N, C-alpha and C positions, 0 to 999 in steps of 0.2 A: 314580463320580467319583473317579478315581485322583489321587494326590497331584500337585499342580502343582509347578512349579520354584520352591521356596521358598528355597533356599540362596543366600546372597549370594556374589558373586565372591570367590574365595580362601578360602571357608569350610573350616575344618579342625576335626574333632571334637577335644575335649580334656576328658576326664573330670574333670580338676582344676577346671574351672569349677564343676561340681556339688559336688565334694568341698569346695571352699572355702565353699560355701553351707552344706552339711550340718554342717561343723565350725565355721562362723562364724570362720574363721581368716584371712580376707582378702577383698578385693574382686576379683572376676574381671573380665575385659575386658568381659563383657556378662552380663546375666541369663541363666542357663541355663534349659532347659525340663525339666519333670518330669511324668510320669504314673505312677501305681501300676501300671496295666496298660491294655491296649487290647483291647476285646472281640474275640473271634475273627472274628465277622461283620464288624466294622469293619476288621480287618486285611485280610481278603479283599476288602472293598469298596474300600479305599484302595490296595491293591497289585495287584488283579486276579489274585492267586495264592491257592492253597490255603494255609491257615495252617500254618506250620512255623517252627522257629527261624530259618531263613534269611530267611523272609518278614518275621518280626518285626524282626530286626536291620536289614534293609534299610529297613523303614518308619521305624523310629526314626531311622536316619541321614538319610533323605530329609526328615523333619520338622525336622531340626536338633538332635536330641538327642545328647548326648555319651556315652550309655550304652544298655544294654538290660537289661531285667529277666530274672532267672533264677528261676523258681518251683520249689523242690524239692518232690518229691512226699511226701505224708504217709502215703499208704496207708489213710487213714480213709475207709471207704465209708459214705456218709451216707444219710439218709432220702430216699425218692423225692420229686421236686419236683412241684408243680402246674404245669400248662401252660395257655397260651392263645395265640391268634394274636398275633404281634408286629406292632403297628401303627406301629412306628417308621419314620420316613421312609427309613431305610437297610436295612430288613429286613421290608418289609410282607408278603412272602410266607412268612415264616418263623414260628417259634414262640419264645415266651419262657417262661422258667422262674422260679419263686420257691419258697422253702421253705414246706413245710406246717408252720406253727407249732403245730398241734394234735397232731402225731404225730411219733414218732421211732423209731429202730431199737434204742435202749438206754433203755427206759422202766421197767425193773424189774431186780432182782438177777439173775433168770434170764436176761434179755437180756444183762446185763453179762457173766455167766459164759459165755454161748454166743457172744458177739460175737468175730469173728476179728481180734483186736487185732494190728496188724502189728509185725514185728520189723525194726528199722532195718537197711538194707543198701544195696548198690550201686544198687538200683533208684531210690532217692530222688534221686540226682543224676546218673543215667545220661545225661541229655540235655545236661549242662553242656558237654561238649567240643564238641557241635554248635553251641551258642550261641557259644562262645568262638571257634570256627573262622571264623565269619562276621563277626566284629567288624571294622569299619574301623580303620585306624591311628588311635590316639588315643582310641578307645572302650574302655570297660570294662563289667563286669557289676555289677548290684546284686542281691544275694541277697534274694528276696522270699518269706519264709515266711508261711503263714497263722497266725493266733493261737489261743490256747488257748480263750478264751471263744467265739469264732466257731465253732470245731470242736465244742465241747461243745453249743452251741445247735443245731447242725445234726444232731448225733447224737441228741439227746434230744427236740428240739422246744422252742420257747420257753415254751409253756404248761405242758407236763409238767415242764420244768426249774424253772419258777417254783414249782410245787406241791412238787416233790421237795426243794427247798431247805428247806422247812418240814416236810414229812411224812416224809422219809427223808434227813436231812442226811448220814448216813454214806455212803449210796449216791452222793449228789451229790459228796461229797468224793472218793470212790474214782474216780469218772469224771473229775473234774478232774485228779486225781493221775495217772491213766493217760494221759490226753490230753496233759497237760503234759510228762510224761516222754518221750512220743513226739515232740512238737514240738521240744523241746530236743534230743532225740537226733538228729533229722533234721538240724537246723541244725549241731550239733556234728560229725556225720558228714560233712556237706557241707564244712565248714571243713577237716576233716582229709584229705579225699580229692580235692579239686579243686585246680587251679592257682590259688592265691590271688594270683598276679601279675596275674590277669585280673579281680580283684574289688576294689572299694574301699568298699563300704557294705553294710549290711543294713537293710532297711526292712520291717517286719511289718505285715500287715493284720489288724486285729481290731476290729470295730465294737462299741463299748461303750455307746453312748448313742443315744437318739432326740432329737427336737427339744426336748423338755422337760427332759432330763437322763439320768442313767444308767439302763440297762435293768433293772438289779437294784440293791439297796442297795450302796453303795460298800464296805461291810464284806465282801461276797462277793468283790469284786475283790481286796481286801487279803489275804484268806485264800487264795483259790484261783487267782487269775490273775496278780497283780502279781509274786509270787515267781518264777514261771516266766518271765514277761516280763523281769524283772530279770536272770535267769540268761542269757537270750539276749543282752540288752544287754551284760552283762559279757563274754560270749564274743566278741561283736563288738569291744568295746573292747580285749580282750586281744590282738587281732590288729591293733590300731591303726586300727580302722574305726569310723565313726559308726553309731549305731543310730537309725532313724527309726520312726515309728508313723503308720499310716493308721487313723483311727477316726472314723466318721461321728457326727453328732448334736452335742448340747450337752454337752461334756466339762468344763465349768467347775468342777463340784464335785470333779473328780478330777485336774484339770490340774496343779496344783502337785505332787501326789504322783507323777504320771507323769514330770515333769521332775526333781524333786529326789530322789525315792526309787527310782524304776525306772531312771532314767538315759536318758530319751528325749532325743535330740539334735535331732530334727526332727519336725514335725507336719504331717500332710496330711489333707485333707478339710474343706471349709468350705461353708457355705450362707449366702447373704445374709440369708435369713429367720430364721436361727438365731444365728449370729455371723459377720459378714463377715470375710474374710481381712484387710481393712484394720484392723478393730477388734482382731483377734487379734494382728496384727503390732505395733500400738501397745502392746498390753498385755503380750505375752510375747516380743517380738522381741529383747530384750536377753538372753534366757535360752535360746531355742530357735529353730532355723531354721524357716522358714515355706515350705510347698510348695503351689503351685497356687492355688485359690481363685476361679477364674473360674466364676461361678455356673452350674449346669447348666440352670436354667430359662431364663436369658438365652441360653445357647448353643443352646437348643432353640427359642426363640420370637422372639428379636429379629431384625429385619432386619439385614443386614450393615452397612448405613450407620449404624444406631444402635449396633450391637455394637462397632464399632471404637473410638469414643470412650470407651465404657464400659470396654473392655479397657485402653485407654491410661491411664485414670484409676486403675485398679487397679494397673497396673504402676508408674506414677509414685509412688503412695503407698507401695507396698511395697518398691520397690528401694532406697530411701534407706538408706544404712548397710550394705548387703549383707544376707546371710542370707536371700535370697529367690530362689525358682525359680518361673517362670511355668508355669501349666498349668490344667487343669480342676479344678473343685471336688471331683470324684470320679473319673470315668474316662470316656473317649469311648464313650458308649452308642449304641445304634442309633437313638435318637430325636434325637440331636444333629445340628444342621445342619452339614454338612461345610464349607460356605462360611464359617461362623463359626469352626469349629475351625481352618481354615487361616488365616483372618484373625487369629486369636490369635497364631499363629506369625509372621505378617508384622509385626504390631505389635511383637512381642518383638524381632525382628531390627532393625526400624526405630528403635525408641525405647528399647531396653534396654541400650544401651552406656553404660559408666561413663567412657569416655574413656581416659586413660592408666591402665593397670592396675598 
């Protein structure tokens, strides 16, 4: 089901729409769209092309987005994933992967010493020029690094990491330090070696919580994760760019610190069953920009006739006062109904205008 003709007459991309949202510095002409990423399978399904920077940029443009994401490479080779048949409606014949939380590739001091820790270099941003070359006039790139905790969790495994934090805290500290220095180094290198005239924001993905709260005690984040995240935020701010965070789950226990101490300018990832984007906007919208929030469950299960009014209600509640971009609560996964995903964009174009900007 390739992308239908969603763009209204006279549509022109303008990255400043999303920039105004991320910085809460004004009201754009309409609510912009935002996605952290779009799964490769979905890029191929919606474009009819093999995934590539050119295909990604074209898809973002055809959906009405004013930007495309650029994910710098970290070089961190993680543990093998578990696999099963993907029963999602858009990839029923394929396979789906998830992390093996019981095992990792750095579970001991010996593993740490033998692991091929990468040295930052040109390879981390070598595809940047290809993304930039395919941008339409008015589009810019968002640098999208992965986060420290997410990478540590993938290297060690969630269960071994939980035990290591108590049984061998020095090893855990050394792993966080090494990964943090690599993530920060990759972002710093990217900022120094790419054409920043094509970039306007940095948004990191780092899942810190489940539905009930943080995955580890907040003190672990304060010691091992937030300092590195703060350094990336400061790096972004030093170049005059906002810093956003994608983090799944219930982050209420650490949200104030993320905003006030880390320096997060925008928050992404919401679930109606945990904290709806509407509730979050009412609670934090005067302090941080709000991105996405259209619940994944509704995207996957609602009929399009029921989904449209739901989407319109979310848009109406969140667009007031600016500081909001419309999009999914997480990312367009293979189980999302494409008719609903497209309807979300149609609703955004139809009802997301602010009038005179």
